[in-house]
N, C-alpha and C positions, 0 to 999 in steps of 0.2 A: 665189683669183682667180676661179675658175669660179663660186663661190657669189655673188660680187659681180656678175659678169656676168649670172647668172640673175636676181638681184634687180632689176638695171637693166632686163632684158627684161620682167619682170613689171610693173614700173612703166610702161614704155612701152605694153604691152598694156592695162593698166588705164586709163591716160589716153586711149588710142585708143578704147576701148570706152565709157568713161564720162567724157567730157571735162568738166573743171571750167570754169565761167564761160562756158558755151555758151548762146547766145541773144541776143536784142536787149538794148540798153541805151537805153531811151527818153530819158534825160536826158544822153546823150553829147554832148560838144561838139567831138569830133574823130572822123573816120571815114576809113578807107582801104580799098581793095579790092586783092586780090592774086590772081594766077593763075599756075599752073605748067602751061604747055601740054604739057610732056613727059608728065606724069602725070595731068593733068586736075584737080588740086587747085585749089579756089577758096576764098577767105576774105574775109570782110568783118570788119574790126576796128573796134570802137567803144571810145572812151576818154572818160572824164570826168576832166578835169584842172582844177585850181584852183591858182593861184599857183605854177605850175611843178611841181606834184606830181600824179602819177597816182592819183586817188582810187579809180577803178574801171575795169575793163577786161572786155569780153566779146567773143566772136567768134561768127560764123555761117559756114556754108559746108559744103562736103563735100570730103573728100580721103582719102588713104590713111592708114593707122594712124600712120605717122611724122609726117605733116603735122599730123594732129589732135592727137597726143600732144605735139608741139612747141608748138603753139598753146596747149594746155591748161597745160602746164608754164610757158610764158612768162607766161600770164595770172596765174598764182599768184605768180610771181616779181616782177611789176611793181607790184602794189598797194602804195601808200604810198611808192613811190620817186620821186625827182625825175626830171625829163626828162633831166638830165645823167647821173644814175645809170642810167637806162634805156639811154641811148646807150652808156655804158661796158659795160653788161651785153650789149648787142648785139655790141659789138666782141669781148668775151671769149668769148661763145658762138660767134660766127662763127670766131674763131681755133681754138677747140676742135674744131668739127665739120669744118673744112677741113684739119685736121692742121697748122696753123701755130703751134701752141703750146698750152699748158695753160690757156688762158683769159685770157691777158694779165694775170695777177695779180689778176683780179676773182673774188671768191668766187661760184661758180656754183650751189652747193647741189645741189638735185635735177636741175638742168639737165645735170649731168655724166652722167646716165643715157643721154644721146644721144651721148656721146663715141665710141661704137663705129661711128657713121655714117661715120667716116673710112675704114672698110674697104669701104664701098659708095659710091663717089664719085657715082654717078647719084642716090643718095638724099639727097645734101647739099642739093639744091634743095628737096626735100620738107621737110627739117628747118628750112631758113632762110626759107621763104616767109612765115610769120607775122612773123618778125623784120624782113624787108624791108618788109612791110606796116606794121609798127609805126613804122619810121623815116619812111615816107611820111606816116603820120598825124601824127607829131610835127612834121614839116616843112610840113604843110598842103598836101601835094600832092593834086591832084584827079584826075589820071589814074591808072588802075589800074596797079599794079606787076606786072611780069612777070619771072619768073626767067630769061627768055631775053634780057632787055635789059641 
C-alpha cells in the first residue's frame, strides 16, 4: 500500500512540474475560466469538440501542484471522449476526491492518483477546479467559475 501511495505521489509531482497539454489551443471552439480564491489557482480551459466528442483539450494558468496535476491528468483522460462520458468522468472524479465513493463505477485510470486528496479537505477545491471549469466549457457558460460559488 505504501508503494502505491508513493507511486501516486510521484505521478502528481510529475504532472505538477511537467503538465501535459499545457498551452493555448488556437482552434478551440469552447473555452472557460476558473478561479480558486482560497489558493489563487487560475485556469483557462480550451476544448475542441466535434459532433459531441472532445478531440483536443489544453489549459493555461497558474496554480499549486495539485491544481496543475489535476488539470494535466484530466486533459489526458478527456481526449476522444464524448461530452456525456466527460460528464460521467467528472461525477466519478468528484465522488472520489470528496470521499463520497470510489468513482461512481466510472473507470478513472490515472485519476485515482488524486484519491488521497480526501485526507486534505482544503485541497479538494484545488483538485476539482479544472473539472468545474470543464463543465462550464461544456455547458457554454461565459462567466468564470469560482470554487467559492
